[in-house]
C-alpha positions, -999 to +999 in steps of 0.1 A: -544-723-461-537-690-443-502-679-433-495-689-397-499-662-371-468-649-353-472-656-316-459-621-309-489-608-328-512-624-303-493-605-276-501-573-295-537-583-300-542-587-263-525-553-257-545-535-284-565-546-314-554-515-333-517-523-326-522-558-339-539-545-372-512-519-379-483-544-373-498-576-389-523-563-415-507-530-426-473-543-418-460-513-400-435-520-373-413-494-354-385-506-332-383-479-304-359-479-273-382-503-254-380-528-283-343-526-285-339-530-246-360-561-248-338-576-276-306-568-255-322-587-226-329-618-246-294-617-260-279-615-225-302-644-213-290-666-242-254-661-231-261-670-195-281-702-200-266-736-195-263-763-221-292-785-207-317-760-220-332-755-255-328-719-266-344-699-293-366-726-307-382-716-339-414-736-342-446-737-363-479-754-355-501-768-382-529-775-357-531-741-342-518-720-372-490-703-351-453-697-355-428-682-331-396-683-313-395-696-278-371-679-254-361-711-237-373-746-226-363-762-195-368-796-179-381-795-144-392-826-123-397-846-155-418-817-170-410-796-200-416-760-193-414-730-218-401-698-203-407-661-214-386-632-202-400-597-199-380-566-192-407-548-173-428-555-142-455-580-135-492-572-129-504-572-094-536-586-079-556-566-053-537-583-025-504-576-041-495-610-055-475-609-088-496-620-118-491-623-155-504-596-179-531-610-202-509-604-233-480-622-217-503-650-205-516-655-240-481-656-255-467-681-231-498-705-235-493-702-273-456-712-269-467-741-247-490-756-272-466-755-301-439-770-279-464-797-269-473-804-306-435-808-315-424-829-285-455-850-282-455-844-245-483-826-226-474-792-213-492-782-181-474-751-172-454-721-186-435-694-168-429-657-173-399-640-156-403-602-150-369-588-146-378-553-134-392-567-101-374-600-103-404-623-100-413-656-117-451-661-125-465-695-133-491-699-159-514-729-160-518-743-195-553-757-188-586-760-207-595-725-199-561-711-212-564-732-244-601-718-249-588-682-245-561-688-271-586-702-297-608-671-291-578-648-297-567-667-328-602-664-343-603-627-335-569-622-352-581-640-383-612-617-384-591-586-382-568-599-410-596-603-434-610-567-428-599-535-445-612-513-417-587-503-390-600-509-354-607-478-333-584-464-308-583-482-275-601-466-246-572-472-222-551-441-228-522-454-207-514-480-232-508-455-260-481-437-240-459-468-241-467-479-277-441-477-304-466-471-331-482-441-314-467-417-339-484-437-367-517-444-349-521-409-335-545-420-307-546-386-289-554-367-322-582-393-328-596-386-293-592-349-299-613-350-331-642-361-311-641-328-290-636-307-321-667-323-337-689-321-305-684-287-290-704-298-259-678-321-248-650-307-225-618-304-244-587-318-226-551-311-233-536-333-259-506-354-250-480-352-278-470-387-288-458-375-322-420-366-325-411-329-325-382-332-348-369-355-376-334-362-364-322-374-397-309-348-422-315-342-459-285-349-481-285-326-511-262-336-540-257-303-561-223-311-579-230-320-614-217-355-622-213-363-585-221-400-577-236-414-545-223-448-536-223-472-506-192-478-485-199-501-455-228-487-436-223-452-450-232-433-481-202-419-501-205-388-524-176-386-549-169-364-578-138-357-600-130-323-587-137-327-549-127-351-523-152-379-513-174-374-482-189-401-460-223-399-443-236-424-418-269-440-430-285-436-396-281-397-399-297-394-434-334-393-440-334-383-477-310-381-506-318-353-531-301-356-564-299-322-584-293-321-621-270-347-634-258-363-602-262-400-599-267-429-575-255-465-578-278-494-576-260-507-546-266-473-528-302-474-540-307-508-525-290-497-493-313-466-491-342-490-494-329-511-466-323-481-443-356-464-453-340-434-469-360-417-496-343-407-528-356-376-549-347-361-582-348-324-590-337-309-625-308-284-629-334-257-633-351-266-600-381-286-612-391-316-591-390-348-610-399-377-588-392-398-557-383-434-549-387-454-517-388-489-508-421-508-504-456-493-508-486-486-488-506-516-476-536-528-498-559-519-470-548-483-469-551-480-506-586-494-506-598-470-480-582-441-498-597-451-532-632-456-517-632-422-500-616-401-528-640-414-555-670-397-536-675-363-551-691-346-521-663-358-498-636-345-521-654-311-524-654-309-485-618-317-482-609-292-512-627-264-494-608-270-462-576-269-482-584-238-502-596-219-471-564-228-452-543-215-480-563-183-484-562-176-447-524-181-447-521-156-476-544-132-458-523-136-426-491-126-446-508-094-459-523-085-425-488-087-409-475-064-435-503-040-431-491-035-394-460-018-408-468+018-420-440+015-447-458-015-463-493-008-457-499+005-492-533+009-509-525-022-529-519-043-498-552-029-482-572-035-514-559-072-516-568-077-479-603-065-485-608-084-517-595-117-501-619-113-471-648-109-495-638-141-512-637-163-481-674-166-478-682-176-514-652-199-514-667-219-485-701-220-503-687-233-536-709-262-549-682-279-572-645-281-576-644-259-607-661-229-590-638-234-560-608-232-582-621-199-596-624-184-561-589-198-551-573-184-583-588-149-575-575-150-539-540-160-552-542-132-578-548-105-552-521-120-529-494-120-556-505-085-567-496-072-532-464-091-529-440-065-544-452-041-517-441-066-490-404-061-500-386-032-485-371-006-507-334-013-495-337-048-511-338-032-546-363-032-574-346-063-591-357-085-562-394-076-564-417-100-582-438-091-612-469-111-601-465-149-601-447-163-632-431-197-637-421-223-663-397-205-664-396-178-638-389-143-651-376-125-620-354-133-591-382-136-565-402-160-587-370-180-593-367-183-554-404-193-551-402-219-578-371-236-564-386-235-529-418-251-542-398-279-559-381-287-526-414-285-508-430-308-534-402-333-527-409-332-490-447-335-493-442-365-517-418-380-493-444-378-464-471-394-486-449-423-494-438-427-458-474-427-446-483-452-474-509-434-494-512-433-532-499-400-545-517-405-578-552-401-563-561-367-548-592-347-542-585-313-556-560-313-585-567-332-616-543-359-628-515-347-651-487-363-671-461-363-644-474-344-613-491-364-586-525-349-576-524-357-539-489-342-536-501-310-554-532-310-531-511-311-499-485-287-513-511-260-510-510-262-472-474-254-469-466-230-497-470-198-475-454-208-442-425-229-457-416-210-488-432-176-492-425-163-457-388-174-456-383-161-492-398-127-484-378-125-451-346-134-468-351-107-495-359-081-469-327-091-450-307-085-483-293-121-481-292-124-520-265-113-544-285-101-574-258-112-598-239-141-582-269-160-568-289-160-600-283-172-637-301-152-663-307-163-699-329-139-718-362-136-699-355-167-679-341-164-644-327-194-625-307-199-592-270-203-597-252-232-579-243-207-551-278-195-549-292-230-546-267-238-517-278-206-499-315-213-505-313-249-493-298-236-461-326-212-455-352-239-464-338-266-442-335-241-413-372-232-418-381-269-417-365-272-383-384-242-368-410-251-343-446-241-347-476-246-323-508-261-339-537-239-330-562-268-327-541-297-315-522-274-291-486-288-292-456-276-310-435-294-336-412-287-364-424-278-399-407-309-411-428-331-389-458-310-395-459-322-432-461-359-421-487-351-394-510-334-419-508-364-442-517-387-413-546-364-403-558-364-439-559-403-438-580-400-406-607-380-426-619-412-442-615-434-410-642-418-388-614-399-370-615-367-391-619-331-380-582-320-377-570-320-413-561-284-428-569-267-395-535-250-394-537-212-393-509-186-393-512-159-368 
């Protein structure tokens, strides 16, 4: 037998089928300010009601297959009447009479039939109180209402058995008030239609996606430090330093560097508070991430089905490779405007990359695409030393791109930056609920997750290369104190890591205006947005992934 439907889910179904699917099938629920306001209202009502009323009845119906909590039940003139309280305003008829919204009507009728089943007494009426305009609307529990309820339950069961997410609602006004708009991205789905069909008139996109991530990243750099739980806060303690406390609601990620540790209690607490935990080695290599829960089965099925199609993967890979190549070209073009940095090497690299863009887009398989992308990267890194001002010193100039381990200071900065970026990309993939082990460009390796490596390519230049070059040209680095050198290997020292983390986190908070979508958001939020846009590529809402371009 199927699990009983939550009556609140029928309210979501009547409001928007996509909302129902996201909440009940993919199990994504976000409590925004409106939700918390509604909870406060119900708490206040419970304190005010008298003893003759039955409050917060938790009931389940075998006949209807429903479960829910009734706000309150009252006896009126020998009748049992269920009540539902709503914070907002009622609907209005053409002549101005207060009416019940369809979603609210469906909800109160559902409460009526389960109360009827448990009491054995016929329920003829339910009532909905709208507090914003202080009106009470009566809802008849008649044959028509029961038939409407049956149809809604049948539709809910159909959606539960499907792996395909319903399309975005045509009523755009509903989206502006929906708590799941940042997950659903309805405006971006509508914009994709205009991008695909140039004959359509493009309208301004309303941003429903948050600009910033208000929660900060907690980096634990002290070797041997321990992250524990103290009340509703995370506590960082070590032998040589006083303990520090961090409210959980202010923390979005915990990053453990080197040999720092976290207790099982703190790990469980982070799961409850949806705080991601990530590990990075002492040398600055990303190890892995942990987060509570996993993506829904439906999301994984859609991802697996799409990313096993060779032609589809090639198309996504070309979009990704072109985006990175154009970002690298943009950096060189910026430098070419400065006479002091417009060297012949820079000019030759610009010319070579431009010539490679066309064959890159015509690549017929992943292997040839990697060849073109590798040539673009080689020309880019060849010109990189000429982008650094002479005042920064020769020691801060890179010798091409070298890693595992890095052999110069600039490459040490780049490698550490890419590790932090890898962590943030991985975090976004897990938050969205995709499987990082199945990508479309990089091949599976022992530890690295292909999808994370794929998406990493989009952000290397804007989030790491540009701030690294800028910090070197501003002479922010101490050539001796900020780096640890062992033979040919160059790493960041503890002081260097602290300085880099500040630069990187500041870059994540910078705002950037998307050239296609048209609104501004921080780079931190941009990572999550691109992961969600990638998912739309296999949901018939594609067209916006990897369209970001540096100017």
